[in-house]
Every structure is written in structure tokens, then in C-alpha cells.
N, CA and C atoms as a LAMMPS dump frame, in Angstrom:
ITEM: TIMESTEP
0
ITEM: NUMBER OF ATOMS
378
ITEM: BOX BOUNDS ff ff ff
-5.0000000000000000e+02 5.0000000000000000e+02
-5.0000000000000000e+02 5.0000000000000000e+02
-5.0000000000000000e+02 5.0000000000000000e+02
ITEM: ATOMS id mol type element x y z
1 1 1 N -120.566 330.963 82.487
2 1 2 C -121.759 331.611 81.992
3 1 3 C -121.451 332.991 81.364
4 2 1 N -120.542 333.714 81.978
5 2 2 C -120.222 335.039 81.487
6 2 3 C -119.658 334.98 80.071
7 3 1 N -118.829 333.992 79.803
8 3 2 C -118.25 333.842 78.48
9 3 3 C -119.328 333.554 77.465
10 4 1 N -120.228 332.622 77.755
11 4 2 C -121.308 332.309 76.816
12 4 3 C -122.237 333.502 76.606
13 5 1 N -122.481 334.272 77.651
14 5 2 C -123.344 335.455 77.518
15 5 3 C -122.687 336.471 76.575
16 6 1 N -121.39 336.635 76.707
17 6 2 C -120.656 337.574 75.824
18 6 3 C -120.701 337.088 74.37
19 7 1 N -120.508 335.811 74.159
20 7 2 C -120.528 335.232 72.811
21 7 3 C -121.945 335.377 72.22
22 8 1 N -122.961 335.15 73.031
23 8 2 C -124.352 335.215 72.583
24 8 3 C -124.715 336.613 72.068
25 9 1 N -124.154 337.646 72.647
26 9 2 C -124.435 339.01 72.249
27 9 3 C -123.956 339.341 70.857
28 10 1 N -122.961 338.625 70.385
29 10 2 C -122.404 338.855 69.05
30 10 3 C -123.447 338.469 67.996
31 11 1 N -123.582 339.225 66.894
32 11 2 C -124.556 338.838 65.893
33 11 3 C -124.281 337.513 65.183
34 12 1 N -123.046 337.075 65.189
35 12 2 C -122.668 335.787 64.569
36 12 3 C -121.733 335.022 65.511
37 13 1 N -122.298 334.431 66.563
38 13 2 C -121.477 333.726 67.531
39 13 3 C -120.58 332.656 66.917
40 14 1 N -120.998 332.031 65.839
41 14 2 C -120.226 330.956 65.252
42 14 3 C -118.853 331.432 64.781
43 15 1 N -118.7 332.711 64.526
44 15 2 C -117.397 333.238 64.071
45 15 3 C -116.409 333.388 65.22
46 16 1 N -116.899 333.305 66.476
47 16 2 C -116.039 333.498 67.631
48 16 3 C -115.564 332.208 68.27
49 17 1 N -116.211 331.102 67.907
50 17 2 C -115.954 329.825 68.59
51 17 3 C -115.238 328.875 67.668
52 18 1 N -114.22 328.222 68.174
53 18 2 C -113.441 327.268 67.38
54 18 3 C -113.952 325.853 67.592
55 19 1 N -115.059 325.53 66.942
56 19 2 C -115.609 324.2 67.049
57 19 3 C -115.526 323.548 65.667
58 20 1 N -115.053 322.314 65.614
59 20 2 C -115.004 321.635 64.307
60 20 3 C -116.382 321.069 63.909
61 21 1 N -117.382 321.299 64.739
62 21 2 C -118.718 320.733 64.479
63 21 3 C -119.769 321.852 64.326
64 22 1 N -120.861 321.467 63.697
65 22 2 C -122.024 322.337 63.554
66 22 3 C -123.253 321.442 63.575
67 23 1 N -124.352 321.964 64.067
68 23 2 C -125.565 321.17 64.092
69 23 3 C -126.15 321.082 62.688
70 24 1 N -126.811 319.981 62.405
71 24 2 C -127.533 319.825 61.159
72 24 3 C -128.935 319.38 61.528
73 25 1 N -129.892 319.783 60.702
74 25 2 C -131.287 319.563 61.027
75 25 3 C -131.97 318.807 59.911
76 26 1 N -132.686 317.728 60.272
77 26 2 C -133.535 317.002 59.344
78 26 3 C -134.946 317.506 59.586
79 27 1 N -135.378 318.477 58.761
80 27 2 C -136.672 319.118 58.94
81 27 3 C -137.842 318.134 58.841
82 28 1 N -137.682 317.103 58.051
83 28 2 C -138.758 316.121 57.905
84 28 3 C -138.968 315.293 59.178
85 29 1 N -137.907 315.125 59.976
86 29 2 C -137.998 314.365 61.213
87 29 3 C -138.439 315.221 62.38
88 30 1 N -138.379 316.56 62.228
89 30 2 C -138.732 317.446 63.322
90 30 3 C -140.218 317.415 63.587
91 31 1 N -140.548 317.315 64.888
92 31 2 C -141.953 317.304 65.32
93 31 3 C -142.42 318.658 65.842
94 32 1 N -141.501 319.631 65.921
95 32 2 C -141.834 320.963 66.384
96 32 3 C -142.097 321.041 67.877
97 33 1 N -141.493 320.157 68.643
98 33 2 C -141.741 320.093 70.079
99 33 3 C -141.142 321.266 70.852
100 34 1 N -140.187 321.963 70.24
101 34 2 C -139.528 323.153 70.843
102 34 3 C -138.546 322.837 71.954
103 35 1 N -138.236 321.565 72.188
104 35 2 C -137.247 321.231 73.221
105 35 3 C -135.906 321.855 72.903
106 36 1 N -135.541 321.839 71.642
107 36 2 C -134.24 322.392 71.22
108 36 3 C -134.134 323.887 71.474
109 37 1 N -135.267 324.595 71.419
110 37 2 C -135.241 326.054 71.676
111 37 3 C -134.768 326.368 73.089
112 38 1 N -135.231 325.564 74.027
113 38 2 C -134.85 325.778 75.418
114 38 3 C -133.376 325.427 75.666
115 39 1 N -132.849 324.465 74.915
116 39 2 C -131.465 323.986 75.159
117 39 3 C -130.419 324.838 74.451
118 40 1 N -130.749 325.476 73.318
119 40 2 C -129.761 326.213 72.563
120 40 3 C -129.47 327.551 73.237
121 41 1 N -128.224 327.687 73.721
122 41 2 C -127.825 328.906 74.458
123 41 3 C -127.515 330.055 73.518
124 42 1 N -127.382 329.815 72.207
125 42 2 C -127.058 330.855 71.241
126 42 3 C -128.261 331.319 70.422
127 43 1 N -129.439 330.777 70.721
128 43 2 C -130.669 331.094 70.012
129 43 3 C -130.499 330.863 68.493
130 44 1 N -129.848 329.764 68.159
131 44 2 C -129.622 329.393 66.751
132 44 3 C -130.805 328.647 66.17
133 45 1 N -131.724 328.243 66.998
134 45 2 C -132.894 327.5 66.527
135 45 3 C -134.168 328.321 66.751
136 46 1 N -135.091 328.214 65.811
137 46 2 C -136.409 328.822 65.953
138 46 3 C -137.435 327.907 65.291
139 47 1 N -138.682 328.124 65.598
140 47 2 C -139.763 327.331 65.008
141 47 3 C -140.482 328.159 63.978
142 48 1 N -140.532 327.684 62.733
143 48 2 C -141.254 328.339 61.639
144 48 3 C -142.212 327.346 61.047
145 49 1 N -143.488 327.687 61.029
146 49 2 C -144.519 326.796 60.501
147 49 3 C -144.502 325.41 61.162
148 50 1 N -144.23 325.366 62.467
149 50 2 C -144.254 324.104 63.194
150 50 3 C -143.024 323.251 63.056
151 51 1 N -141.968 323.766 62.422
152 51 2 C -140.756 322.984 62.206
153 51 3 C -139.554 323.853 62.62
154 52 1 N -138.563 323.23 63.229
155 52 2 C -137.362 323.954 63.633
156 52 3 C -136.576 324.419 62.417
157 53 1 N -135.961 325.6 62.569
158 53 2 C -135.025 326.102 61.546
159 53 3 C -133.732 326.428 62.267
160 54 1 N -132.628 326.324 61.575
161 54 2 C -131.297 326.451 62.175
162 54 3 C -130.56 327.619 61.53
163 55 1 N -130.089 328.544 62.347
164 55 2 C -129.277 329.67 61.889
165 55 3 C -127.789 329.301 62.099
166 56 1 N -127.118 328.961 61.044
167 56 2 C -125.742 328.492 61.142
168 56 3 C -124.782 329.6 61.556
169 57 1 N -125.143 330.874 61.404
170 57 2 C -124.297 331.954 61.887
171 57 3 C -124.303 332.017 63.401
172 58 1 N -125.31 331.467 64.025
173 58 2 C -125.409 331.512 65.511
174 58 3 C -124.99 330.173 66.162
175 59 1 N -124.99 329.083 65.378
176 59 2 C -124.67 327.776 65.938
177 59 3 C -123.196 327.649 66.256
178 60 1 N -122.85 327.301 67.493
179 60 2 C -121.45 327.17 67.874
180 60 3 C -121.011 325.682 67.923
181 61 1 N -121.887 324.779 67.58
182 61 2 C -121.544 323.363 67.517
183 61 3 C -121.38 322.688 68.858
184 62 1 N -122.086 323.147 69.872
185 62 2 C -121.945 322.562 71.218
186 62 3 C -122.649 321.241 71.364
187 63 1 N -123.734 321.032 70.637
188 63 2 C -124.444 319.762 70.672
189 63 3 C -125.533 319.669 71.723
190 64 1 N -125.803 320.713 72.467
191 64 2 C -126.853 320.631 73.499
192 64 3 C -128.21 320.339 72.888
193 65 1 N -128.499 320.935 71.734
194 65 2 C -129.795 320.644 71.093
195 65 3 C -129.898 319.183 70.637
196 66 1 N -128.786 318.692 70.174
197 66 2 C -128.747 317.301 69.655
198 66 3 C -129.06 316.304 70.754
199 67 1 N -128.477 316.512 71.903
200 67 2 C -128.641 315.552 73.01
201 67 3 C -130.054 315.557 73.576
202 68 1 N -130.862 316.547 73.296
203 68 2 C -132.189 316.599 73.881
204 68 3 C -133.344 316.452 72.866
205 69 1 N -133.028 316.359 71.596
206 69 2 C -134.083 316.258 70.568
207 69 3 C -134.715 314.856 70.631
208 70 1 N -135.991 314.803 71.059
209 70 2 C -136.621 313.493 71.205
210 70 3 C -136.89 312.81 69.852
211 71 1 N -136.992 313.606 68.779
212 71 2 C -137.268 313.045 67.457
213 71 3 C -136.002 312.644 66.712
214 72 1 N -134.84 313.018 67.24
215 72 2 C -133.574 312.719 66.569
216 72 3 C -133.398 313.532 65.275
217 73 1 N -134.038 314.691 65.199
218 73 2 C -133.97 315.517 64.006
219 73 3 C -132.684 316.35 63.916
220 74 1 N -131.954 316.429 65.02
221 74 2 C -130.717 317.213 65.05
222 74 3 C -129.525 316.29 65.239
223 75 1 N -128.443 316.671 64.575
224 75 2 C -127.202 315.888 64.69
225 75 3 C -126.026 316.849 64.587
226 76 1 N -124.878 316.451 65.108
227 76 2 C -123.652 317.2 64.92
228 76 3 C -122.924 316.636 63.742
229 77 1 N -122.453 317.506 62.877
230 77 2 C -121.653 317.073 61.738
231 77 3 C -120.339 317.832 61.774
232 78 1 N -119.302 317.146 61.326
233 78 2 C -117.97 317.783 61.283
234 78 3 C -117.921 318.72 60.09
235 79 1 N -117.404 319.897 60.324
236 79 2 C -117.223 320.874 59.252
237 79 3 C -116.079 320.376 58.343
238 80 1 N -116.12 320.753 57.041
239 80 2 C -114.976 320.432 56.235
240 80 3 C -113.713 321.091 56.763
241 81 1 N -112.563 320.52 56.557
242 81 2 C -111.324 321.073 57.112
243 81 3 C -111.096 322.511 56.712
244 82 1 N -111.519 322.883 55.528
245 82 2 C -111.327 324.231 55.047
246 82 3 C -112.143 325.262 55.822
247 83 1 N -113.21 324.815 56.491
248 83 2 C -114.075 325.723 57.261
249 83 3 C -113.763 325.711 58.738
250 84 1 N -112.878 324.823 59.181
251 84 2 C -112.536 324.773 60.605
252 84 3 C -111.512 325.829 60.956
253 85 1 N -111.851 326.629 61.968
254 85 2 C -110.93 327.626 62.442
255 85 3 C -109.845 326.967 63.271
256 86 1 N -108.603 327.42 63.14
257 86 2 C -107.567 326.873 64.008
258 86 3 C -107.838 327.235 65.464
259 87 1 N -107.583 326.297 66.335
260 87 2 C -107.793 326.537 67.758
261 87 3 C -106.601 327.364 68.282
262 88 1 N -106.871 328.483 68.972
263 88 2 C -105.759 329.275 69.519
264 88 3 C -104.887 328.466 70.467
265 89 1 N -103.606 328.747 70.421
266 89 2 C -102.624 327.986 71.199
267 89 3 C -102.782 328.235 72.702
268 90 1 N -103.203 329.42 73.086
269 90 2 C -103.348 329.709 74.481
270 90 3 C -104.413 330.808 74.713
271 91 1 N -104.66 331.109 75.96
272 91 2 C -105.696 332.086 76.323
273 91 3 C -105.43 333.45 75.75
274 92 1 N -104.176 333.914 75.762
275 92 2 C -103.859 335.234 75.249
276 92 3 C -104.2 335.346 73.761
277 93 1 N -103.836 334.33 72.999
278 93 2 C -104.153 334.39 71.565
279 93 3 C -105.67 334.31 71.318
280 94 1 N -106.356 333.566 72.177
281 94 2 C -107.819 333.501 72.032
282 94 3 C -108.425 334.885 72.288
283 95 1 N -107.954 335.597 73.296
284 95 2 C -108.51 336.911 73.621
285 95 3 C -108.14 337.937 72.527
286 96 1 N -106.964 337.804 71.935
287 96 2 C -106.591 338.699 70.831
288 96 3 C -107.513 338.437 69.654
289 97 1 N -107.777 337.193 69.361
290 97 2 C -108.695 336.864 68.253
291 97 3 C -110.087 337.387 68.513
292 98 1 N -110.558 337.283 69.751
293 98 2 C -111.865 337.786 70.121
294 98 3 C -111.937 339.274 69.943
295 99 1 N -110.881 340.007 70.373
296 99 2 C -110.827 341.453 70.218
297 99 3 C -110.838 341.861 68.753
298 100 1 N -110.138 341.125 67.941
299 100 2 C -110.075 341.386 66.484
300 100 3 C -111.464 341.175 65.868
301 101 1 N -112.143 340.086 66.29
302 101 2 C -113.466 339.797 65.758
303 101 3 C -114.468 340.892 66.132
304 102 1 N -114.326 341.41 67.336
305 102 2 C -115.247 342.474 67.791
306 102 3 C -114.923 343.796 67.153
307 103 1 N -113.721 343.925 66.591
308 103 2 C -113.295 345.164 66.006
309 103 3 C -112.725 346.153 67.011
310 104 1 N -112.477 345.666 68.221
311 104 2 C -111.92 346.528 69.269
312 104 3 C -110.383 346.415 69.359
313 105 1 N -109.816 345.533 68.617
314 105 2 C -108.364 345.346 68.637
315 105 3 C -107.871 345.257 67.218
316 106 1 N -107.024 346.204 66.844
317 106 2 C -106.466 346.236 65.494
318 106 3 C -104.96 345.976 65.535
319 107 1 N -104.367 345.741 64.405
320 107 2 C -102.924 345.484 64.365
321 107 3 C -102.192 346.762 64.834
322 108 1 N -102.672 347.924 64.429
323 108 2 C -102.041 349.186 64.865
324 108 3 C -102.149 349.322 66.37
325 109 1 N -103.282 348.986 66.921
326 109 2 C -103.454 349.027 68.376
327 109 3 C -102.53 348.083 69.078
328 110 1 N -102.3 346.918 68.529
329 110 2 C -101.381 345.919 69.108
330 110 3 C -99.965 346.456 69.088
331 111 1 N -99.531 347.043 67.992
332 111 2 C -98.181 347.577 67.876
333 111 3 C -98.004 348.676 68.918
334 112 1 N -98.955 349.576 69.043
335 112 2 C -98.873 350.659 70.037
336 112 3 C -98.754 350.071 71.454
337 113 1 N -99.54 349.047 71.742
338 113 2 C -99.495 348.436 73.057
339 113 3 C -98.124 347.804 73.311
340 114 1 N -97.573 347.123 72.33
341 114 2 C -96.258 346.495 72.509
342 114 3 C -95.156 347.565 72.725
343 115 1 N -95.217 348.664 71.948
344 115 2 C -94.217 349.728 72.083
345 115 3 C -94.324 350.354 73.468
346 116 1 N -95.543 350.659 73.901
347 116 2 C -95.732 351.219 75.253
348 116 3 C -95.223 350.297 76.323
349 117 1 N -95.448 349.011 76.147
350 117 2 C -94.982 348.031 77.129
351 117 3 C -93.437 348.003 77.207
352 118 1 N -92.813 348.016 76.047
353 118 2 C -91.346 348.019 76.04
354 118 3 C -90.765 349.285 76.616
355 119 1 N -91.409 350.425 76.29
356 119 2 C -90.932 351.715 76.854
357 119 3 C -91.108 351.721 78.354
358 120 1 N -92.228 351.259 78.84
359 120 2 C -92.465 351.179 80.281
360 120 3 C -91.417 350.304 80.988
361 121 1 N -91.114 349.172 80.358
362 121 2 C -90.098 348.27 80.967
363 121 3 C -88.685 348.937 80.958
364 122 1 N -88.41 349.64 79.905
365 122 2 C -87.124 350.357 79.816
366 122 3 C -87.043 351.454 80.876
367 123 1 N -88.092 352.226 81.022
368 123 2 C -88.101 353.288 82.013
369 123 3 C -88.042 352.75 83.434
370 124 1 N -88.623 351.566 83.655
371 124 2 C -88.606 350.988 84.974
372 124 3 C -87.195 350.575 85.416
373 125 1 N -86.317 350.323 84.466
374 125 2 C -84.959 349.89 84.806
375 125 3 C -84.068 351.106 85.132
376 126 1 N -84.478 352.312 84.787
377 126 2 C -83.658 353.507 84.989
378 126 3 C -83.724 353.98 86.408
């Protein structure tokens, strides 16, 4: 839950999540029941004029809305290969990518951290 809460706070959660899918909405099939609003953890869906609308900058492609839409107006579609973010190889790379996306981790900051780490290790052997 903590991870999802952190992602939800970002203005564009879809930029932080490596999902090859995104929700798609058939507005004509939507009945405006609002079931999807309760299921979407990223608040990517809203009701405008009695019909659901989808904010693709907030959609992380989890499919929770799709599985609960009684009208079948929502579906998961695969993003084109050019739009799919590469999945980080491990947890460390994922956290570095998250820090870069937030703007709290820069390449200069990474270099400084690596240099400090190497100096600390060198001093520890003396």
C-alpha cells in the first residue's frame, strides 16, 4: 500500500510504472455507474456528463477498473513497443529511476555518492 500511495501522489503516475498495458474506454458502452471510480487506485477515472473519462497520465495499467466494469466499457490494451518503458533489472535500478523521475536524484548526485562510497571504503581499510 505504501508504494501505491507514493506513486499516487505523483502528478503523472503512469511515468513511474513499467506496465506494457493501459486502460482504454468505450464511452458509448459506459453507463456511468461509477464502479470504476472506486476501483481505480490512481484516480485516473472520473465521471463527466454521466460518462467515465480516462486520464492516461494517471493510468498505470493495473486493470482493476476493467475487472469490475459491469458494462464492459473498459479494457486493457497493450501499448505499442515504442511506448513501453523497459522494466528495471532489479530493485536498486528501479529506485534510481524513481529518484530521477521525482527530480531528487541527478547524475551529478549519483557520481558524488559513488565517490563518497569509494573513499569511505578506502578509509575503512586504513
